[in-house]
N, C-alpha and C positions, 0 to 999 in steps of 0.2 A: 372376220367372217362376213360373207356377202350377205346381200339383202335377200329376204325371202322371195322379192319379185324377181330380182336377178337369178336366183337359184332356179326357179320354175321356168325363167325363160330358157336357161340352158338346158333343163330336162326336156322341154318341147322340141329341142333340135337334135335328138339321137345322139346323145353325148357317149364318148367312149368310156366304158367303166371297167377298171381293172379287176383282176380276180388273182389272187396267189395261187400258184400251183400247188395242189395237195402234198403233203410230206408222205413218206411211205410208213409212217407210224400210224397206228389205228386211230389217233386223235387227229390226224390229217392236217396238223398244224398248230392245233390249240396246246400241244405239248410245248411248244416255243415259248409260252407264256409262263411257264412254271420256273424258269431258271434264269439268272441274270445273263449267264453266258449265251443262252439261246435267244433271249430277248434282243441281244446285240445283233444277232443274225437276222432276226424278224425285222428290227429297225432298219438294218442295211438294205434288206428286200423292199421295204416301203420306200426308202430314200432312192433306190434305183428306179422304181416306178414313177415316183413323183418328178424325177429329173429327166425321165425318158423323153418327155413331150409325145408320148403315144397315148396319152389318157387326159380326159377332162375330169374325171372323179376317181380318186383312189380310195378303195374300199378297205375295211380291216380284214374282210373275206374268211375270218376265223369263226368257226360254229362254236359259241359257248352257251348254247341252250342246254337246260338241265337236262333234257330228254337224251340229247347226243353224249353228254359227259356221263350220264348215269349208264346208257347202253355201253360204254366201255369200263365201267367200274372205276372210274377215276376217284370218286369219293371213298372207296375202300380199299385202294390200291397201294400196299405198303412196299411195292417193289419200285415205284416210280418217284424219284426223288423231286422236292421243290423247296423253294426258299420263300413261299408266300404265306406258308401255313404258321400258326403259333408255335407249335412243337416241331422239332426235328422229326422227319418222318420214321415211324417205327419207335419212337423214344419218348412217347407222351405218357410213359409209365415207369415202374421200376423193373430193371432187368440186367442181363449181362450180354455184352456184346459177343457174338459168337466167332468174329474173327480177332479181336484183341483180347477178349477175357475180361475187360473192363466192366465195372458196374456202371450204370447211368440210372438217373431218376429224373424224370420230366424236363428233359432237356429242351430249351426254348431256343428260337431263332434270333431272338432280341429285336425284332422288327416292328413289333406293336401290331402285327395283324391278330386279330381275336378269333380267326378260324382254326378249329382244332381238326383239321381235314388233311390227310385221309385218316379214318377210323371206321369201325363198325357201327351201324345204326346211326346213320346221319339222318337227320329230319329233313322234310321236304323244304321247310323254311330256311334252312341251314344251306341246302344245295342252292337255292335261288340266290341267297347272299353271295355264296362263292362264285356262282356263275356270273353274278353282276359285278364282282370284283374282277373276273377275268376279262370281261367286255371293256372295263375301265382301263385295265393294263393294256390291252389291245390298242385302245384310242390313244392312250399316252404315248404308246411307242409311235403310233402314226403321227401324231402331233410334233413330237419330238423331232422325227424325221423330216417332216415339213419345215420346222424351224431351222434345221441345220442345213436345208438345201439353199444354195447360192444361185440367185437369178437377178432378173430385172426388177424383181419386187414380189410382194406377196400376192398381187393380183394376177402374175403370170404362172403361179402354181396351180395345179388341180385343186379341186374342191375335197373335201373330207367325207366320206360316206361310211356309217356305222352298220354293218351287217348284222341283220337280226334274223333269226330263224325260228319258224313256228314249228311248234312240238309236233313231231310225226304221229303221235298218240291219238286215236279218234274213239269215239263212242257212239253207239246208235241212239239218236233222238227219236222223238215222237214222227210218226208218218215214215219212218225208215230213214230219215236224214242222218248224215254222218257230220260230226261237229268235233272240234277240239274240247278235251275235257277241262275241268276247271283247273288243274294244275297247270295244263297247256297254255291256257289263257294268262294265268298269272306269270308263267315264264315269259311269254311274249312281252306283257306290260312291264315286267321286271328289267328285261333287257333295254327297253325304250327309256324307261324313266331313269334308270341307273346311268345310261349313257349320257345324258344331260345333266345329271346330278354330279357327275365328277369334277374335281377341282381344275382339270384340264379343260380346253375350250370345247364347247359343245360341237358335235358333228354338224355338217351343212345339211345332212338328210339321213334319214333312214333308209337302207337297201333291204327289203324284206323279202326272203325266200321261203318256200315252202307253203306259200298261199295258193294252193292249187284247185280250189272249188269255190263256187258262189257262197257257200256257207262259211268258209274260212274268211273270204274276203269281207262279208258283212261283220264277222267277229272281229276283224282288224279294225274296221271302220268304228265299231263300238269302243274299242280300246284307245284310238286315237281321239274320238270325241270326249271321252271321260277324262282324257289328260290334256284338254285344250288349256293354254295359258290363261291363268286367271289369278286374281288376288283374294286371299281367304285370310280368316283369323284362325290361326293354329291353336290346338290345345296342348299345352306341354306339363310334364309332370313336376310336382313340387317334391320338397325334400320329405313330405311324409307320405309320399306314394300316390297322392291324388293328382288330378288334372285340373288345371285351370286355364282359361282362354287369354291369350296374349292381348295387350292392349293396342296392338298394332297389327297391320296386315301383311302377308307375305307372298310373295309371287311364286305360284307353283305351275307345273305343266310345260309344254313345249308348243311352239308354233312352226317347227321345220317340216319341210315336205317328207311324207312317208310315201316311198316308191316301191311298188310291188314288182318283183323281178321273177319273169318265168323264161327259161332256156336262155339265160344270159342277157335278155333283152328287157327293156321297160314295158310292162303290160299295163300298169295305172299308176296315176299319181294322186294321192289323197291329200 
């Protein structure tokens, strides 16, 4: 990973940033994260961008925000197959397969994922967890594509940008101001925190879309400030269900640049 100073220096020089073309699916490419076969296609698309020599930054490009996924009914869609949920789609209960006539009962995918999605009545917290998993998968595919590229060395390859999308939902605040609602802010923060908490390498920067007003920019600044890298003493649950403080400090937060993108161009760097 390049140093923060080197990244900011690159960002000041009008870098070429990639964007995947949206698919014809209503999820515009996010559907590729749901199955192993389509994740291979996504990884190949990233690899093509990385090795093309046309970009300085390759972005994940895919909208994994809760608002976007919710607007297309992903969390309750039993017609769309996936291999990232705990239960096989549509078989998280007892029933009879309409095609084969075979009985099924709580069939799992044996992958260890804890999410029981899709289903009815998915909580907002579960949606954020699932959306966070989606951005982790996108980053993992991009990082694996980068590792697989053959070149003169790691420094010759484009940097990695995690695409973050601000919730389009807005509410009227005092004095007639429009701002993101609480869930929208939590979704933005969740995308950013999850992206740097994954087991795969952290992105070199966040590329934020949907920050189209001074109010939203100020809210984004607040999210970034709240998550500045720092050392804290965490509280962890005990076997009795109570919490106690660790006797050591843990580093949390991030210090990578947050880049506001408007009309495909860099508008501001936080």
